[in-house]
Rosetta silent file (secondary structure, phi, psi, omega in degrees, C-alpha in Angstrom):
SEQUENCE: MSDSDLLLDVRGLSVDIGQGAAALRVVNDLSLTVRRGEAVGLVGESGSGKSMTAFALMNLFPSPLARVAAGQVLLEGRDLARLPAAELRAVRGARVGMVFQDPTSYLDPLMPVGRQIAEPLRAHGRTDGLEARVLELLDLMELPHAARVARQYPHELSGGMRQRILIASALAMRPALLIADEPTTALDVTVQAEILKLLMRLRKELDLGILLITHDLAVVAETCQRVNVMYAGQVVEANEVAPLFAAPRHPYTQGLLASILSPQSRAHSLFSIPGSVPIAGHWPAGCRFHPRCPIARAGLCDSGTPALRTRSAGADRCLRSDEALAADAWQRKEAAAS
SCORE:     score description
SCORE:     0.000 S_00000001
   1 L     0.000  150.829  179.792    2.383  -19.027  -32.577 S_00000001
   2 L   -84.440  168.259  178.121    0.927  -19.944  -29.186 S_00000001
   3 H   -61.888  -25.901  179.427    1.259  -17.973  -25.958 S_00000001
   4 H   -67.186  -18.105  177.526    3.842  -20.519  -24.822 S_00000001
   5 H   -82.516  -11.251 -177.514    6.146  -19.141  -27.545 S_00000001
   6 E   -68.949  122.616 -175.688    6.047  -15.663  -26.000 S_00000001
   7 E  -103.926  -55.659  179.367    9.520  -14.893  -24.679 S_00000001
   8 E  -118.009  129.530 -179.889    9.664  -11.161  -23.977 S_00000001
   9 E  -133.368   99.349 -179.796    6.540   -9.144  -23.200 S_00000001
  10 E   -95.254  124.651 -174.648    7.159   -5.439  -22.484 S_00000001
  11 E  -125.254  113.778  172.875    4.049   -3.666  -21.219 S_00000001
  12 E    58.938   38.717 -176.616    3.753    0.097  -20.785 S_00000001
  13 E   -71.711  127.915  174.208    7.450    0.666  -20.130 S_00000001
  14 E  -128.503  141.010 -178.220    8.379    4.202  -19.107 S_00000001
  15 E  -126.016  130.156  176.689   11.873    5.441  -18.251 S_00000001
  16 E  -113.098  149.944  168.775   12.740    8.604  -16.312 S_00000001
  17 E  -117.811  120.545 -176.104   16.039   10.387  -15.844 S_00000001
  18 L   101.146  176.490 -176.091   16.176   12.301  -12.575 S_00000001
  19 L  -123.954  154.430  173.320   13.907   12.415   -9.551 S_00000001
  20 H    60.071 -142.001 -176.235   10.748   14.224   -8.555 S_00000001
  21 H   -67.058  -20.153 -178.336    9.622   17.318  -10.461 S_00000001
  22 H   -86.506   -3.653 -176.247   12.982   17.484  -12.286 S_00000001
  23 L   -67.945  139.921  175.265   12.599   14.001  -13.814 S_00000001
  24 E  -109.057  129.428  177.711   12.525   13.767  -17.604 S_00000001
  25 E   -88.310  112.578 -174.086   10.519   10.962  -19.205 S_00000001
  26 E  -103.394  -19.177  169.946   12.674    9.665  -22.070 S_00000001
  27 E  -131.448  132.147 -172.013   10.696    6.498  -22.884 S_00000001
  28 E  -129.040  116.002  169.792    6.928    6.606  -22.567 S_00000001
  29 E    52.009   51.972 -176.997    4.411    3.745  -22.383 S_00000001
  30 E   -93.693  131.650  176.504    6.329    1.404  -24.690 S_00000001
  31 E  -130.271  138.139  174.570    5.015   -2.085  -25.382 S_00000001
  32 E  -161.607  163.737  178.726    6.480   -4.800  -27.596 S_00000001
  33 E  -134.746  153.341  171.676    6.859   -8.574  -27.726 S_00000001
  34 E  -134.993  131.052  178.225    9.433  -11.076  -28.954 S_00000001
  35 E  -101.990  162.454  179.048    8.645  -14.756  -29.464 S_00000001
  36 L   -59.455  135.326  178.410   11.034  -17.684  -29.452 S_00000001
  37 L    73.390   14.055 -176.297   12.897  -17.988  -32.716 S_00000001
  38 L  -117.631  143.262  172.573   11.725  -14.556  -33.868 S_00000001
  39 E  -107.059  124.762 -178.649   13.655  -11.405  -34.746 S_00000001
  40 E  -120.186  130.645 -179.781   11.879   -8.150  -33.910 S_00000001
  41 E   -92.910  144.134  169.180   13.217   -4.763  -34.962 S_00000001
  42 E  -124.028  109.787 -167.440   13.158   -1.549  -32.923 S_00000001
  43 E  -126.837  148.891  177.533   14.005    1.235  -35.358 S_00000001
  44 L   168.222  168.380  179.167   14.236    5.017  -35.335 S_00000001
  45 L   -67.023  164.508  173.254   16.611    7.956  -35.628 S_00000001
  46 L   -59.136  136.382 -177.836   19.286    8.666  -33.034 S_00000001
  47 L    93.333   -0.323 -178.888   17.656   10.203  -29.984 S_00000001
  48 L   -77.906  -18.229  179.918   14.404    8.272  -30.361 S_00000001
  49 L   107.712   10.803 -176.618   14.993    6.273  -27.158 S_00000001
  50 H   -64.656  -51.326 -177.592   15.978    2.906  -28.646 S_00000001
  51 H   -67.362  -35.708  177.007   19.151    2.337  -26.634 S_00000001
  52 H   -63.392  -34.532  174.918   17.536    3.612  -23.435 S_00000001
  53 H   -63.047  -44.525  179.017   14.838    0.996  -23.986 S_00000001
  54 H   -60.607  -44.791  178.541   17.505   -1.698  -24.310 S_00000001
  55 H   -61.962  -38.123 -178.448   19.186   -0.568  -21.089 S_00000001
  56 H   -65.202  -36.502 -178.491   15.800   -0.562  -19.328 S_00000001
  57 H   -60.412  -33.730 -178.125   15.071   -4.160  -20.284 S_00000001
  58 H  -106.742    0.762 -175.392   18.175   -5.291  -18.409 S_00000001
  59 L    52.617   48.738  179.008   18.287   -2.450  -15.850 S_00000001
  60 L  -121.097   55.749 -175.340   21.776   -1.577  -17.077 S_00000001
  61 L   -69.372  142.868  177.847   21.434    2.180  -17.363 S_00000001
  62 L   -72.295  -13.789 -179.962   24.532    4.225  -18.225 S_00000001
  63 L  -126.653  137.843  176.816   23.512    6.796  -15.612 S_00000001
  64 L   -67.527  -12.213  179.189   22.487    6.207  -11.961 S_00000001
  65 L   -82.176  -13.140 -179.334   19.830    8.890  -12.488 S_00000001
  66 E   -87.459  146.426 -179.366   17.934    6.711  -14.977 S_00000001
  67 E  -159.717  156.781  170.945   15.263    4.288  -13.793 S_00000001
  68 E   -76.239  117.664 -176.272   12.213    2.326  -14.865 S_00000001
  69 E   -92.988  -25.079 -178.440    9.331    4.544  -13.768 S_00000001
  70 E  -163.232  160.967  173.706    6.436    2.330  -14.860 S_00000001
  71 E   100.024  178.315 -178.946    5.535   -0.814  -16.718 S_00000001
  72 E  -127.028  146.358  173.535    6.582   -4.447  -16.852 S_00000001
  73 E  -123.833   89.729 -173.828    9.414   -6.300  -18.570 S_00000001
  74 E   -91.250  115.101  175.175    8.223   -9.899  -18.595 S_00000001
  75 E  -112.084  113.268 -176.321   10.827  -12.462  -19.621 S_00000001
  76 L    51.498   36.995  176.030    9.359  -15.960  -19.676 S_00000001
  77 L    90.141  -11.694  179.284    6.722  -14.626  -17.281 S_00000001
  78 E   -96.165  134.430 -178.068    9.118  -13.012  -14.758 S_00000001
  79 E   -85.457  102.843 -178.268    9.037   -9.240  -14.383 S_00000001
  80 H   -64.639  -27.325 -179.075   12.668   -8.130  -14.683 S_00000001
  81 H   -68.650  -16.254 -177.650   11.720   -4.585  -13.667 S_00000001
  82 H  -113.574    1.886 -177.473   10.757   -5.871  -10.211 S_00000001
  83 L   -74.267  140.844  170.285   13.491   -8.433   -9.592 S_00000001
  84 L   -60.105  157.034 -173.649   15.949   -7.881   -6.726 S_00000001
  85 H   -56.745  -41.255 -177.453   19.482   -7.088   -7.891 S_00000001
  86 H   -65.722  -40.329  179.810   20.860  -10.553   -7.089 S_00000001
  87 H   -70.177  -34.809  178.764   18.102  -12.318   -9.055 S_00000001
  88 H   -67.813  -38.041  177.050   18.527   -9.931  -11.983 S_00000001
  89 H   -62.281  -32.782  179.175   22.258  -10.665  -12.114 S_00000001
  90 H   -70.681  -23.564  179.062   21.387  -14.347  -12.379 S_00000001
  91 H   -83.957  -41.999 -179.253   19.224  -13.581  -15.447 S_00000001
  92 E   -60.367  128.777  179.652   21.736  -11.349  -17.256 S_00000001
  93 L    85.933  -33.147 -178.549   23.935  -13.450  -19.456 S_00000001
  94 L   -87.456  -52.261  179.346   22.083  -16.643  -18.578 S_00000001
  95 L  -103.841  -21.506  178.532   18.617  -16.006  -20.052 S_00000001
  96 E  -131.905  128.592  172.417   19.357  -12.715  -21.833 S_00000001
  97 E  -110.638  153.149  178.814   22.506  -11.783  -23.739 S_00000001
  98 E  -127.599  138.938  174.879   23.411   -8.312  -25.008 S_00000001
  99 E  -122.676  130.071 -174.142   25.531   -7.244  -27.967 S_00000001
 100 L  -106.369  173.569 -171.553   26.582   -3.625  -28.212 S_00000001
 101 L   -68.328  -46.954 -172.048   27.512   -1.285  -31.033 S_00000001
 102 L  -116.189  103.327 -176.528   31.273   -0.881  -30.556 S_00000001
 103 H   -61.988  -27.774 -178.981   33.136   -4.029  -29.472 S_00000001
 104 H   -66.192  -21.742  179.041   36.301   -2.092  -28.654 S_00000001
 105 H   -81.463  -14.210 -174.362   34.425   -0.365  -25.821 S_00000001
 106 L  -118.645   -9.957  177.654   33.438   -3.671  -24.219 S_00000001
 107 L   -98.242  135.892  178.804   36.432   -5.948  -24.800 S_00000001
 108 L   -75.445  118.766 -177.092   39.373   -5.804  -22.398 S_00000001
 109 L   -67.976  -14.026 -175.918   42.478   -4.996  -24.477 S_00000001
 110 L  -102.815    8.788 -176.727   44.716   -6.800  -21.959 S_00000001
 111 L  -127.214  133.495  175.382   42.882  -10.138  -21.922 S_00000001
 112 L   -56.228  145.435 -173.185   42.825  -12.885  -24.592 S_00000001
 113 H   -66.826  -28.246  177.331   39.410  -13.076  -26.198 S_00000001
 114 H   -60.354  -42.256  177.596   38.942  -16.725  -25.219 S_00000001
 115 H   -64.863  -35.541 -179.275   39.052  -15.756  -21.547 S_00000001
 116 H   -70.717  -36.842  175.127   36.580  -12.975  -22.205 S_00000001
 117 H   -62.090  -34.749 -177.393   34.141  -15.347  -23.906 S_00000001
 118 H   -78.725  -12.204 -175.823   34.398  -17.575  -20.826 S_00000001
 119 H   -57.085  -45.484  178.280   33.647  -14.740  -18.374 S_00000001
 120 H   -61.427  -33.854  178.399   29.834  -15.220  -18.403 S_00000001
 121 H   -64.732  -45.507  178.277   30.339  -18.933  -17.753 S_00000001
 122 H   -64.171  -41.393 -177.702   32.524  -18.219  -14.725 S_00000001
 123 H   -62.154  -26.792 -179.660   30.130  -15.522  -13.497 S_00000001
 124 L  -103.124   18.412  170.635   27.314  -18.076  -13.451 S_00000001
 125 L    83.648   10.324  178.536   29.345  -20.728  -11.657 S_00000001
 126 L   -92.355  118.302 -177.491   30.312  -22.914  -14.588 S_00000001
 127 L  -119.838  -15.637 -178.871   33.933  -24.007  -14.233 S_00000001
 128 L   -91.490  141.585  173.905   34.076  -27.344  -16.035 S_00000001
 129 L    66.506   28.516 -176.772   34.744  -27.639  -19.745 S_00000001
 130 H   -64.132  -46.536 -176.803   35.386  -23.930  -20.265 S_00000001
 131 H   -62.395  -41.678  179.634   37.983  -24.346  -22.996 S_00000001
 132 H   -64.517  -39.968  179.713   35.801  -26.767  -24.948 S_00000001
 133 H   -67.127  -40.470  178.224   32.811  -24.441  -24.696 S_00000001
 134 H   -61.147  -45.027  179.289   34.875  -21.449  -25.871 S_00000001
 135 H   -65.000  -37.357  177.051   36.099  -23.384  -28.910 S_00000001
 136 H   -62.050  -41.943 -179.443   32.541  -24.530  -29.612 S_00000001
 137 H   -68.291  -39.561  177.933   31.359  -20.910  -29.550 S_00000001
 138 H   -64.693  -37.757  174.302   34.159  -19.739  -31.829 S_00000001
 139 H   -64.244  -40.015  178.990   33.208  -22.454  -34.300 S_00000001
 140 H   -62.374  -31.355  179.301   29.594  -21.340  -34.028 S_00000001
 141 L   -81.591    3.008  179.126   30.748  -17.824  -34.937 S_00000001
 142 L    63.249   35.740  177.292   32.338  -19.243  -38.105 S_00000001
 143 L   -98.586  117.184  179.969   35.825  -18.180  -36.990 S_00000001
 144 L   -71.133  159.404  178.833   38.525  -20.476  -38.425 S_00000001
 145 L    55.181   54.606 -172.524   41.454  -21.686  -36.305 S_00000001
 146 H   -55.760  -42.315 -177.636   39.392  -21.326  -33.129 S_00000001
 147 H   -62.452  -39.260  178.920   42.188  -22.329  -30.740 S_00000001
 148 H   -69.079  -43.228  179.427   44.494  -19.667  -32.164 S_00000001
 149 H   -59.752  -39.731 -178.361   41.777  -16.984  -32.098 S_00000001
 150 H   -60.075  -27.418 -178.248   41.055  -17.780  -28.430 S_00000001
 151 H   -88.925   -8.289 -176.171   44.658  -16.859  -27.553 S_00000001
 152 L   -84.234  162.030  178.288   44.600  -13.573  -29.425 S_00000001
 153 L  -100.691  158.530 -175.547   43.946  -10.098  -28.031 S_00000001
 154 H   -53.050  -38.658 -176.957   41.250   -7.744  -29.367 S_00000001
 155 H   -67.938  -15.010  179.332   43.733   -5.501  -31.216 S_00000001
 156 H   -87.151   -2.717 -176.224   44.907   -8.516  -33.220 S_00000001
 157 L  -112.723  155.017  175.289   41.431   -9.074  -34.678 S_00000001
 158 L   -73.896  168.574  178.972   39.413   -7.233  -37.307 S_00000001
 159 H   -59.944  -41.704  178.957   36.282   -5.277  -36.420 S_00000001
 160 H   -65.227  -38.581  178.171   34.043   -8.045  -37.697 S_00000001
 161 H   -66.865  -39.529  178.240   35.938  -10.676  -35.701 S_00000001
 162 H   -63.212  -39.431  178.311   35.679   -8.564  -32.530 S_00000001
 163 H   -65.443  -36.648  175.843   31.925   -8.274  -33.011 S_00000001
 164 H   -64.264  -34.140  176.434   31.721  -12.069  -33.371 S_00000001
 165 H   -64.070  -42.692  177.289   33.609  -12.363  -30.091 S_00000001
 166 H   -62.148  -41.114  178.788   30.979  -10.192  -28.398 S_00000001
 167 H   -64.865  -42.599  177.970   28.204  -12.323  -29.853 S_00000001
 168 H   -59.215  -43.684  178.763   29.970  -15.499  -28.704 S_00000001
 169 H   -63.429  -41.136 -179.423   30.257  -14.095  -25.181 S_00000001
 170 H   -65.519  -27.034 -177.124   26.579  -13.073  -25.179 S_00000001
 171 L  -100.302    5.040 -173.275   25.560  -16.603  -26.201 S_00000001
 172 L   -56.580  -39.336 -177.032   27.961  -18.465  -23.898 S_00000001
 173 L   -93.641   13.932 -178.998   25.212  -19.512  -21.457 S_00000001
 174 L    55.190   57.184  179.627   22.735  -20.345  -24.244 S_00000001
 175 L   -67.482  161.936  177.382   20.281  -17.514  -23.436 S_00000001
 176 L   -85.081  -26.283 -175.081   16.765  -17.506  -24.824 S_00000001
 177 E  -128.400  136.598  173.902   16.882  -13.817  -25.834 S_00000001
 178 E  -118.786  124.276  173.938   19.575  -11.725  -27.498 S_00000001
 179 E  -100.758  116.156 -177.109   19.340   -7.925  -27.401 S_00000001
 180 E  -113.551  106.688 -175.768   21.474   -6.523  -30.218 S_00000001
 181 E   -97.577  102.295 -178.984   21.905   -2.747  -29.983 S_00000001
 182 L    48.361   55.109 -171.506   23.190   -1.404  -33.328 S_00000001
 183 L   -71.979  -10.438 -176.538   25.507   -4.430  -33.703 S_00000001
 184 L  -120.090    2.301 -173.122   26.725   -3.528  -37.210 S_00000001
 185 L   -61.475  -37.622 -175.733   26.951    0.271  -37.167 S_00000001
 186 L   -84.219    6.485 -174.266   30.727    0.393  -36.636 S_00000001
 187 L  -110.743  156.305  176.427   31.416   -2.099  -39.454 S_00000001
 188 L   -73.701  168.638 -168.908   31.834   -1.689  -43.198 S_00000001
 189 H   -60.067  -43.234 -178.235   28.999   -2.778  -45.475 S_00000001
 190 H   -63.441  -44.008 -179.424   30.412   -6.189  -46.394 S_00000001
 191 H   -69.785  -35.671  174.853   31.094   -7.130  -42.776 S_00000001
 192 H   -53.871  -48.621 -178.272   27.660   -5.810  -41.740 S_00000001
 193 H   -61.081  -39.111  179.727   26.041   -8.268  -44.122 S_00000001
 194 H   -65.339  -42.728 -179.584   28.131  -11.136  -42.720 S_00000001
 195 H   -66.824  -42.007  178.957   27.194  -10.313  -39.107 S_00000001
 196 H   -65.030  -40.268  177.018   23.494  -10.011  -39.931 S_00000001
 197 H   -62.703  -39.670  177.390   23.583  -13.311  -41.809 S_00000001
 198 H   -62.413  -46.213 -179.464   25.266  -14.887  -38.781 S_00000001
 199 H   -60.609  -40.001 -179.242   22.602  -13.547  -36.396 S_00000001
 200 H   -70.649  -34.315  176.025   19.805  -14.903  -38.558 S_00000001
 201 H   -66.333  -42.334  179.071   21.451  -18.317  -38.779 S_00000001
 202 H   -64.113  -37.304  178.022   21.839  -18.394  -34.994 S_00000001
 203 H   -57.286  -45.217 -177.499   18.184  -17.407  -34.572 S_00000001
 204 H   -72.898  -45.267 -175.039   17.078  -20.444  -36.543 S_00000001
 205 H   -69.896  -35.829 -174.828   19.596  -22.946  -35.175 S_00000001
 206 H  -102.308    2.129 -174.412   19.228  -21.966  -31.513 S_00000001
 207 L    52.847   45.351 -171.532   15.514  -20.985  -31.579 S_00000001
 208 L   -90.440  130.996  170.050   16.810  -17.637  -30.346 S_00000001
 209 E   -82.427  134.118 -178.936   14.597  -14.614  -29.829 S_00000001
 210 E  -127.183  128.726  167.578   16.328  -11.434  -31.056 S_00000001
 211 E  -104.606  108.888 -175.550   15.475   -7.801  -30.387 S_00000001
 212 E  -101.234  115.673 -178.099   17.442   -5.924  -33.040 S_00000001
 213 E  -102.106  125.363 -174.294   17.853   -2.221  -32.362 S_00000001
 214 E  -156.753  161.011  171.689   18.881   -0.137  -35.347 S_00000001
 215 L   -97.442    0.118 -168.664   18.388    3.177  -37.149 S_00000001
 216 L  -112.731  107.349  178.672   18.339    1.388  -40.501 S_00000001
 217 H   -65.295  -26.206  177.432   15.048    0.051  -41.867 S_00000001
 218 H   -63.124  -36.793  176.559   16.965   -1.718  -44.640 S_00000001
 219 H   -65.125  -42.389  178.847   18.592   -3.914  -41.977 S_00000001
 220 H   -61.707  -41.278 -178.282   15.164   -4.683  -40.516 S_00000001
 221 H   -60.217  -34.068 -176.322   13.829   -5.639  -43.952 S_00000001
 222 H   -83.946  -22.267 -165.930   16.551   -8.256  -44.365 S_00000001
 223 H  -123.913  -21.930 -168.002   16.499   -9.768  -40.899 S_00000001
 224 L  -110.245  156.450  174.281   13.257   -9.267  -38.943 S_00000001
 225 L   -94.832  -33.700  178.152    9.736  -10.671  -38.963 S_00000001
 226 E  -133.734  160.874 -177.327    8.149   -7.763  -37.112 S_00000001
 227 E  -143.839  142.732  172.422    9.145   -4.145  -36.503 S_00000001
 228 E  -117.607  123.202  179.874    8.403   -1.362  -34.031 S_00000001
 229 E   -96.562  126.210 -173.068    9.114    2.180  -35.245 S_00000001
 230 E  -115.020  138.345  176.625   10.132    4.520  -32.419 S_00000001
 231 E  -146.892  129.423  174.555   10.112    8.311  -32.323 S_00000001
 232 L    51.297   46.026  173.647   10.644   10.705  -29.410 S_00000001
 233 L    83.427    2.805 -177.997   10.357    8.021  -26.739 S_00000001
 234 E  -130.653  150.278  166.296    7.258    6.317  -28.172 S_00000001
 235 E   -78.142  124.079 -178.034    6.437    3.516  -30.574 S_00000001
 236 E  -104.693  -16.683  174.815    4.579    5.272  -33.411 S_00000001
 237 E  -157.819  143.401  178.381    3.947    2.248  -35.637 S_00000001
 238 E  -144.043  138.252 -179.024    4.184   -1.530  -35.265 S_00000001
 239 E  -171.596  172.650  166.818    3.496   -4.273  -37.758 S_00000001
 240 E   -67.287  154.293 -171.625    4.884   -7.292  -39.528 S_00000001
 241 H   -62.196  -48.798 -174.515    7.730   -6.279  -41.816 S_00000001
 242 H   -59.990  -51.943  179.712    6.114   -7.012  -45.201 S_00000001
 243 H   -66.477  -31.672  178.931    2.868   -5.033  -44.699 S_00000001
 244 H   -66.148  -42.131  178.844    4.685   -2.168  -42.993 S_00000001
 245 H   -70.039  -32.920 -178.591    7.048   -1.776  -45.937 S_00000001
 246 H   -74.745  -37.334 -175.234    4.211   -2.161  -48.442 S_00000001
 247 L  -148.080   70.642  177.652    1.821    0.320  -46.811 S_00000001
 248 L   -64.729  140.559 -175.345    3.286    2.347  -43.923 S_00000001
 249 L  -100.458  -34.715 -176.351    0.616    4.369  -42.125 S_00000001
 250 L   -85.641  135.325  179.197    2.547    6.857  -39.987 S_00000001
 251 H   -56.864  -30.778  177.917    4.215    9.786  -41.812 S_00000001
 252 H   -66.395  -44.472  176.875    7.395    9.180  -39.811 S_00000001
 253 H   -61.216  -42.775  177.749    7.600    5.582  -41.020 S_00000001
 254 H   -59.210  -40.588  179.302    6.930    6.771  -44.561 S_00000001
 255 H   -66.419  -41.749  177.253    9.767    9.268  -44.230 S_00000001
 256 H   -61.620  -43.273  179.267   12.219    6.654  -42.954 S_00000001
 257 H   -65.599  -40.036  179.033   11.337    4.361  -45.838 S_00000001
 258 H   -62.512  -31.695 -177.385   11.671    7.171  -48.375 S_00000001
 259 H   -73.288  -16.349  179.354   15.163    7.918  -47.075 S_00000001
 260 H  -101.987   -4.115  177.147   16.399    4.401  -47.932 S_00000001
 261 L   -74.860  148.052  177.497   14.955    4.312  -51.461 S_00000001
 262 L   -70.095  151.551  178.328   17.374    4.864  -54.310 S_00000001
 263 H   -56.710  -30.613 -179.016   17.145    8.224  -56.130 S_00000001
 264 H   -65.269  -23.900 -177.330   16.094    6.325  -59.278 S_00000001
 265 H   -91.950    2.440 -179.963   12.926    5.150  -57.516 S_00000001
 266 L  -122.929  158.880  179.241   11.901    8.693  -56.554 S_00000001
 267 L   -69.135  -26.293 -178.197   10.904   11.732  -58.563 S_00000001
 268 L  -120.010 -170.928 -176.977   13.669   13.734  -56.892 S_00000001
 269 L   -83.855 -152.162 -174.944   17.122   13.024  -55.493 S_00000001
 270 L   -54.936  141.488 -176.679   18.080   11.909  -51.998 S_00000001
 271 L  -114.076  142.624  169.694   15.362   12.366  -49.386 S_00000001
 272 L  -145.711  149.218  178.169   15.620   13.158  -45.695 S_00000001
 273 L   -71.520  125.916  179.608   13.018   14.095  -43.110 S_00000001
 274 L   -65.218  152.453  178.864   13.400   17.817  -42.351 S_00000001
 275 L    80.680 -165.576 -177.652   14.287   18.826  -38.812 S_00000001
 276 L  -147.450  165.003  177.330   15.507   16.553  -36.042 S_00000001
 277 L   -63.603  132.439  179.135   14.264   14.491  -33.118 S_00000001
 278 L   -64.079  158.144 -179.848   13.464   16.808  -30.173 S_00000001
 279 L   -60.329  135.700 -176.868   15.665   16.685  -27.088 S_00000001
 280 L   -53.472  129.831  178.188   14.742   13.757  -24.848 S_00000001
 281 L    87.268  -12.884  179.520   12.131   14.706  -22.288 S_00000001
 282 L  -113.030   60.668 -173.476   11.344   18.036  -23.954 S_00000001
 283 L   -81.780  148.745  174.582    8.685   16.766  -26.306 S_00000001
 284 L   -68.186  157.163  177.345    6.247   19.055  -28.160 S_00000001
 285 L   -68.929  156.290  179.420    2.593   19.047  -27.111 S_00000001
 286 L    73.471 -144.875  175.851    0.193   16.795  -28.996 S_00000001
 287 L   -65.670  128.838 -175.476    1.700   14.431  -31.549 S_00000001
 288 L   -70.442  -16.867 -179.994    5.452   14.497  -30.988 S_00000001
 289 L   -93.623   -6.141 -169.186    6.125   14.314  -34.723 S_00000001
 290 H   -60.714  -32.341  178.887    3.830   17.168  -35.738 S_00000001
 291 H   -64.440  -19.319 -179.044    6.564   19.878  -36.064 S_00000001
 292 H  -109.009   -2.762 -168.716    8.189   17.747  -38.807 S_00000001
 293 L   -84.927  135.315 -178.961    5.059   16.190  -40.289 S_00000001
 294 L   -75.226  -14.321 -178.728    3.901   17.039  -43.836 S_00000001
 295 L  -120.959   17.192  179.353    0.204   16.535  -43.019 S_00000001
 296 L   -62.764  139.160  179.911    0.039   18.012  -39.494 S_00000001
 297 L  -117.408  124.492  179.920   -3.120   20.069  -38.926 S_00000001
 298 L   -59.906  140.712 -179.502   -3.145   22.999  -36.516 S_00000001
 299 L    86.815  -14.277  176.904   -5.608   22.580  -33.687 S_00000001
 300 L  -116.307  -62.841 -172.849   -5.567   18.788  -34.011 S_00000001
 301 L   -74.445  -22.628  179.988   -2.048   17.411  -34.209 S_00000001
 302 L   -95.421    6.679  179.872   -0.531   20.014  -31.890 S_00000001
 303 L  -129.259  -46.697 -179.945   -3.109   19.495  -29.143 S_00000001
 304 L   -77.678  135.836  178.274   -4.476   15.968  -29.110 S_00000001
 305 L   -93.417  110.797 -175.250   -2.153   13.268  -27.796 S_00000001
 306 L   -74.106  138.623  172.737   -2.534   10.248  -30.086 S_00000001
 307 L   -89.058  161.169  174.293   -2.748    6.765  -28.631 S_00000001
 308 L   -78.478  106.553 -173.523   -1.223    3.731  -30.339 S_00000001
 309 E   -97.524  129.449  178.925   -4.326    2.415  -32.115 S_00000001
 310 E   -76.558  136.031  177.950   -4.586   -1.223  -33.150 S_00000001
 311 L  -111.285 -177.728  174.498   -5.622   -1.868  -36.736 S_00000001
 312 L   -61.336  -31.929  172.472   -6.635   -5.008  -38.597 S_00000001
 313 L  -135.458  117.142  177.109   -2.918   -5.303  -39.246 S_00000001
 314 L    79.518 -164.814 -178.848   -0.476   -3.554  -36.958 S_00000001
 315 E  -154.547  153.578  175.988   -0.925   -0.335  -35.001 S_00000001
 316 E  -148.549  165.872 -174.544   -0.043    3.348  -35.415 S_00000001
 317 L  -119.743   37.099 -179.747   -0.055    6.583  -33.444 S_00000001
 318 L  -109.953  131.035 -179.705   -1.234    9.073  -36.110 S_00000001
 319 L   -71.898  -15.770 -175.524   -4.459   11.063  -35.698 S_00000001
 320 L  -118.028   12.136 -173.482   -4.831   11.348  -39.496 S_00000001
 321 L   -67.622  -17.340  177.415   -3.700    7.923  -40.688 S_00000001
 322 L   -84.012  -10.921 -179.206   -7.238    6.961  -41.745 S_00000001
 323 L   -80.696  149.600 -176.752   -7.474    9.932  -44.133 S_00000001
 324 H   -60.201  -36.243 -176.984   -6.668    9.416  -47.804 S_00000001
 325 H   -66.765  -18.063 -177.423   -3.939   12.074  -47.806 S_00000001
 326 H   -73.841  -19.632 -174.871   -1.944   10.114  -45.201 S_00000001
 327 H   -67.775  -28.108  179.541   -1.159    7.296  -47.630 S_00000001
 328 H  -137.562   53.824 -171.216    1.370    9.386  -49.575 S_00000001
 329 H   -56.039  -48.264 -175.056    2.107   12.238  -47.166 S_00000001
 330 H   -74.003  -34.731  177.225    5.634   13.082  -48.337 S_00000001
 331 H   -63.108  -38.915  178.395    4.848   12.745  -52.060 S_00000001
 332 H   -63.566  -39.988 -179.028    2.034   15.264  -51.656 S_00000001
 333 H   -67.571  -41.808  179.784    4.363   17.704  -49.938 S_00000001
 334 H   -63.493  -40.644 -179.826    7.010   17.303  -52.663 S_00000001
 335 H   -64.457  -39.692 -179.693    4.404   17.805  -55.393 S_00000001
 336 H   -67.249  -31.337 -177.520    3.144   20.988  -53.727 S_00000001
 337 H   -82.202  -18.099 -175.392    6.694   22.339  -53.458 S_00000001
 338 L   -86.358    0.000    0.000    7.615   21.616  -57.093 S_00000001
């Protein structure tokens, strides 16, 4: 793709919570891109900083203490991190839509869903043809009996239907970019598959750029062209989906992939990465993954701070990823323990 296809270009994004010496850096030097018509995954365990990254892109932080401390968020060449509040409001909903994890937290229980879908249109000064546009969006969401659905309230709809309402609202102004933050987590498996299939159809039909934020690499495998793996506020590996799944370089990525494999495909039963993501802002020295890493080496991984190094394909943030033992880090640890 050409540079003209570049839609979102995040460069060196850092996010702090708090001010001065008490500030905690919860996202550090994050860079990623999304092109028109492309779905890009941002994946990692809870606490990795994925949702805070999403809030930073739109400057919609859940806390007034959070702020973009450094970096650029370029949308179609405009730096959203530097826009005045009035100009940023004009971008939200119009050029960028957001879909959140739990639709019940974002839908007004006292308002028919048709009116809620129309809210972004009203907010951006569109008053003509609202009803027709709402019905068009409901049809786009593959919801039958659109006129009846528009008159219903959120509690009258299933979880999957409510999520489709949120997507319809996010797309009301025909934005170029959709940020989807864990859009299927609250849904059962069958409905998850339907929502993901819908998002991918919309990507193709609308030439929509999608940043899909999830903890589930299996979801990324089905829906995305490229993926960024995030851990402890940093991207630790980035690549196209197929090569990353075929030959992950970072031990954290390898661990995430091992956790989604069936027990039949492994020598042992269910796998999980030992330990947990450190508390945001209280990262260990050196490589942030080294306390959980099966190939961490004292004096190297706990002292040197690894940069995200570009490879012939993709990039990773492991100081030992070029060594032969890194290719099957977790298998080696399991073999040694058995």
